[in-house]
C-alpha positions in Angstrom: 6.7 34.2 -6.5 10.2 34.6 -5.1 10.9 31.2 -3.7 12.9 30.1 -0.7 14.1 26.9 -2.5 14.8 26.0 -6.1 12.0 24.3 -8.0 14.4 21.3 -8.6 15.2 21.1 -4.9 13.3 19.7 -2.0 9.5 19.9 -2.6 8.8 22.8 -0.2 5.6 24.5 1.0 6.2 27.4 -1.4 6.4 24.9 -4.4 3.3 23.0 -3.2 1.4 26.3 -2.8 2.6 27.6 -6.2 1.5 24.3 -7.9 -2.1 24.9 -6.8 -2.0 28.7 -6.9 -1.5 28.3 -10.7 -5.2 27.4 -10.8 -5.9 31.1 -9.9 -3.2 33.0 -11.7 -0.3 32.7 -14.1 2.9 32.4 -12.1 6.5 33.5 -12.6 8.5 31.3 -10.1 11.8 32.9 -9.2 14.4 30.5 -7.9 16.9 31.7 -5.2 19.7 33.3 -7.2 22.9 31.4 -8.2 26.3 32.8 -8.4 27.6 34.0 -11.7 30.5 31.6 -11.0 28.1 28.6 -11.1 28.7 26.3 -14.0 26.8 27.0 -17.2 24.7 23.9 -16.9 22.6 25.8 -14.4 21.1 28.1 -17.0 19.2 31.2 -16.0 16.4 33.1 -17.6 12.7 32.5 -17.8 11.9 29.0 -19.2 8.6 27.1 -19.5 8.0 24.5 -16.8 6.6 21.1 -17.4 8.6 19.2 -14.8 6.0 18.3 -12.2 2.5 17.5 -13.6 2.2 15.0 -10.8 2.0 17.9 -8.3 -0.8 19.8 -10.1 -2.6 19.9 -13.5 -1.9 23.6 -13.6 1.9 23.4 -13.8 1.9 24.6 -17.4 0.9 28.0 -16.1 4.2 28.4 -14.2 7.2 30.0 -15.8 10.6 29.6 -14.1 13.4 32.1 -13.6 16.8 31.3 -12.1 18.5 34.7 -11.5 22.2 35.2 -11.4 24.0 37.1 -8.6 27.6 38.0 -7.6 29.8 35.4 -6.0 29.3 35.2 -2.2 25.8 36.7 -2.8 24.5 35.7 0.6 27.2 37.6 2.6 25.9 40.6 4.5 27.7 43.3 2.4 26.9 41.6 -0.9 23.2 40.7 -0.5 22.1 44.3 -1.1 23.2 43.9 -4.7 21.7 40.4 -4.7 18.2 41.7 -4.0 18.6 44.4 -6.6 19.7 41.9 -9.2 16.8 39.6 -8.4 14.3 42.4 -8.8 15.8 43.6 -12.1 16.0 40.2 -13.6 12.4 39.4 -12.5 11.1 42.6 -14.2 13.1 41.7 -17.3 11.5 38.2 -17.4 8.0 39.7 -16.9 8.6 42.1 -19.8 9.6 39.1 -22.0 6.5 37.4 -21.0 4.4 40.5 -21.8 3.1 40.5 -18.2 2.8 42.9 -15.3 2.3 41.4 -11.9 -0.8 41.7 -9.8 1.1 40.4 -6.8 4.7 39.7 -5.7 5.1 37.0 -3.1 8.4 36.8 -1.1 8.9 33.4 0.5 11.9 34.6 2.5 13.5 37.8 3.7 15.3 38.8 0.4 14.5 42.4 -0.3 12.3 41.8 -3.3 9.1 43.7 -2.3 10.3 47.2 -3.0 9.7 49.3 -6.1 6.8 47.7 -7.8 4.5 50.7 -7.9 0.8 51.0 -7.4 -1.6 48.2 -8.1 0.8 45.4 -7.0 0.0 43.5 -3.8 3.2 42.8 -2.0 3.0 39.6 0.1 5.3 38.0 2.6 4.6 34.2 2.8 6.1 33.1 6.1 6.5 29.4 6.9 8.9 29.7 9.8 10.0 32.0 12.6 13.1 33.4 10.7 14.7 34.9 13.8 14.2 31.8 16.0 15.6 29.7 13.2 18.6 31.9 12.5 20.9 29.7 14.6 19.7 26.5 12.9 20.6 28.1 9.5 24.0 29.5 10.7 22.8 33.1 10.4 23.2 36.1 12.7 19.9 36.5 14.6 20.2 40.3 14.9 20.7 40.8 11.1 17.8 38.4 10.4 15.6 40.5 12.8 16.5 43.6 10.8 15.6 41.9 7.5 12.4 40.7 9.0 11.3 44.2 10.1 12.1 45.6 6.7 10.1 42.9 4.9 7.1 43.5 7.2 7.3 47.2 6.5 7.2 46.6 2.8 4.5 43.9 2.8 0.8 44.8 2.2 -0.1 41.3 3.3 1.6 38.8 5.5 0.6 35.1 5.2 1.6 33.2 8.4 1.3 29.4 8.6 0.8 29.3 12.4 -1.0 31.3 15.0 2.3 31.9 16.8 3.8 33.6 13.7 0.5 35.5 13.1 0.6 36.9 16.6 4.4 37.7 16.4 4.1 39.6 13.1 1.0 41.4 14.2 2.8 42.6 17.3 5.7 43.9 15.1 3.3 46.1 13.2 2.5 44.2 10.0 -0.3 45.9 8.1 -2.5 42.8 7.5 -1.8 39.3 8.6 -3.7 36.2 7.4 -3.3 32.8 9.1 -3.2 30.2 6.3 -1.4 27.0 7.5 0.5 24.5 5.5 -1.5 21.9 3.6 -1.2 18.4 2.2 -1.1 17.1 -1.4 -4.0 14.7 -0.8 -3.9 13.5 -4.4 -0.6 11.8 -3.7 -2.3 9.3 -1.3 -5.6 8.5 -3.1 -4.2 5.2 -4.5 -2.1 4.4 -1.5 -3.9 1.1 -0.9 -2.9 -0.1 -4.3 0.8 0.7 -3.9 3.5 -1.8 -3.2 5.3 -0.9 0.1 8.9 0.2 -0.4 11.1 -2.9 0.1 13.1 -1.3 2.9 10.0 -0.6 4.9 8.2 -3.8 4.1 11.0 -5.8 5.9 10.2 -4.2 9.3 8.0 -6.2 11.6 4.8 -4.3 12.7 3.7 -2.1 14.1 5.9 0.3 12.2 6.3 3.9 13.3 7.1 6.4 10.5 9.0 9.7 10.8 9.1 11.9 7.7 11.3 14.9 7.1 14.7 16.4 8.0 16.3 14.6 10.9 17.8 17.5 12.8 17.9 19.2 16.2 14.2 20.0 15.8 13.5 16.3 16.8 13.6 14.9 20.4 15.7 11.9 19.8 14.8 10.5 23.3 11.3 9.9 22.1 12.6 7.8 19.1 14.9 5.9 21.4 12.0 5.2 23.8 9.9 3.8 20.9 12.8 1.6 19.8 13.4 0.4 23.4 9.8 -0.7 23.6 10.2 -2.9 20.6 8.4 -0.8 18.0 9.8 -0.7 14.5 10.9 2.7 13.3 11.1 3.9 9.7 13.1 7.1 9.2 12.5 8.8 5.9 14.7 11.9 5.3 18.2 13.3 5.4 20.2 13.5 8.7 21.9 16.7 9.7 25.4 15.5 10.6 25.6 18.1 13.4 22.6 16.6 15.3 23.3 13.9 17.8 25.8 12.1 15.5 26.6 9.3 18.0 23.1 8.7 19.3 21.6 8.9 15.8 24.2 6.3 14.5 23.3 4.0 17.4 19.6 4.4 16.8 19.9 3.8 13.1 22.0 0.7 13.7 19.3 -1.1 15.7 17.6 -4.1 14.1 14.2 -2.6 14.5 15.1 0.8 12.9 15.4 1.5 9.2 16.8 4.8 7.9 16.4 5.3 4.2 17.8 8.8 3.9 16.4 11.5 1.6 13.7 10.3 -0.8 12.0 12.0 -3.8 8.6 13.4 -3.1 6.8 10.9 -5.4 8.4 8.0 -3.4 7.0 9.0 0.0 3.6 7.2 -0.4 5.3 3.9 -1.0 7.0 4.3 2.4 3.9 5.5 4.2 2.1 2.4 2.8 4.1 0.3 5.2 3.6 2.6 8.2 1.1 2.0 11.0 1.6 5.3 12.9 3.2 8.6 11.9 4.9 10.7 14.5 6.0 14.3 14.8 8.4 14.1 17.8 9.4 17.8 17.9 11.3 19.4 20.8 9.7 22.3 22.7 11.5 25.3 21.1 10.5 28.7 19.9 11.2 27.6 16.3 9.1 24.5 16.6 6.2 26.2 18.3 6.0 28.7 15.4 6.0 26.0 12.8 3.2 24.0 11.1 4.7 20.6 10.4 3.9 19.2 7.0 4.4 15.6 8.2 1.4 15.6 10.6 -1.1 16.2 7.7 0.9 13.9 5.4 0.2 11.0 7.8 -3.5 11.8 8.0 -3.7 12.2 4.2 -2.3 8.7 3.9 -5.0 7.5 6.4 -2.5 6.9 9.2 -3.0 7.9 12.8 -0.7 10.6 14.0 1.1 11.2 17.3 2.7 14.6 18.0 4.4 16.4 20.8 2.4 19.4 22.2 2.6 22.1 19.4 0.3 25.1 18.8 -0.2 23.7 15.2 -1.8 20.5 16.7 -4.1 22.6 18.8 -5.1 24.6 15.8 -6.0 21.4 13.9 -8.2 20.6 16.9 -8.9 16.9 16.1 -8.8 13.7 18.1 -7.2 12.1 15.0 -3.9 13.4 16.3 -2.8 12.2 19.7 -0.6 14.5 21.8 2.1 13.3 24.2 5.3 14.8 25.6 7.3 12.4 27.8 8.9 9.2 26.4 6.6 7.0 28.4 3.4 8.9 27.3 4.7 9.0 23.7 5.1 5.2 23.6 1.7 4.7 25.1 0.1 7.0 22.6 1.8 5.3 19.7 0.7 1.9 21.0 -2.9 3.1 21.2 -2.8 4.6 17.7 -1.3 1.4 16.2 -4.1 -0.7 17.6 -6.6 1.3 15.5 -4.4 2.0 12.6 -6.4 0.0 10.0 -9.9 0.5 11.3 -11.7 1.4 8.0 -13.9 4.1 9.5 -10.9 5.8 11.1 -8.8 5.5 8.0 -11.5 7.3 6.0 -12.0 9.9 8.7 -8.3 10.8 8.6 -8.4 11.1 4.8 -11.6 13.2 4.9 -10.0 15.5 7.5 -6.9 15.9 5.4 -9.0 16.9 2.4 -10.2 19.9 4.3 -6.6 21.0 4.6 -5.4 20.3 1.0 -3.0 22.6 -0.8 -5.8 23.4 -3.2 -7.8 24.9 -0.4 -4.8 26.8 1.0 -4.1 28.2 -2.5 -7.7 29.4 -2.8 -7.4 31.1 0.6 -4.1 32.9 -0.5 -5.7 34.0 -3.8 -8.7 35.3 -1.9 -6.5 37.2 0.6 -4.6 38.8 -2.3 -7.8 40.0 -4.0 -9.2 41.7 -0.9 
């Protein structure tokens, strides 16, 4: 599984999927490569993982490889060698393990799906619209589109997390596309009621509106400002992209009814959600957002909290009244107020958790495993 993020980095969809996919297969997790100029404390080579038993009881079936690459390995004229180095080091690690892969999963557009020979299912696991997000990542959209076409040509199976992505990649000629959305680690929230709320969150007067995740241009800040203007407390959990609305965000975070706690470790998120009354997904209407499947919406439901989102295809796919949809600032505030009024109704709390269980990462991993075996 050639990952888009390091195992030690942000807990990403590919890591959550791998943690549950290990129930179905032994996994070699391949970190994004690091430069040969990186300090030696970042050792490379296959090493046994035991770092995250809290994510899954199957983590001991995951072996980690951190490949090395040339300096400037993400530059257009260097990344050809980067892909070749990742492929060769992956094969070497598999030989040391005494294993031959049944499947190779690429979680990004690095050219790792070529040259595996017969009997190996080559999979592209796509969690975002790579081309629509090129600008967000500082990449050239035309080059990304070329990489996307090459990856689709090499893939036997494409797993798309949203209907928009599935339709796009089908139209571009992908051989076989399966829609398998993001999931939720429901086990993280089963003891939520017994947790002590995080002190920073507990200090806010209710009702408290929670926002999880990266605070960037994906978010409609006008919706957050409207919530704060209406007197609702807001808890912001996640890093802020300094390029996104620096002045407006600083003013929002400085309000007495807003608490921004920055990036938090995955295991700390439940203690923050313990203090939340309503979780919101205030995404802007963009091509990138329409193709996404926000993790945060299912996280709120997994914690038993009502969710309010802007109008996204992912919300329509979930097709549940447990998620309210609103677009304008006025409608968004009204939806949050309605949701807050029923936040702690026991029957609804249980209904949200039951719904989230249907969308667990364990069920998503089983679907991916079944798709590979077809």
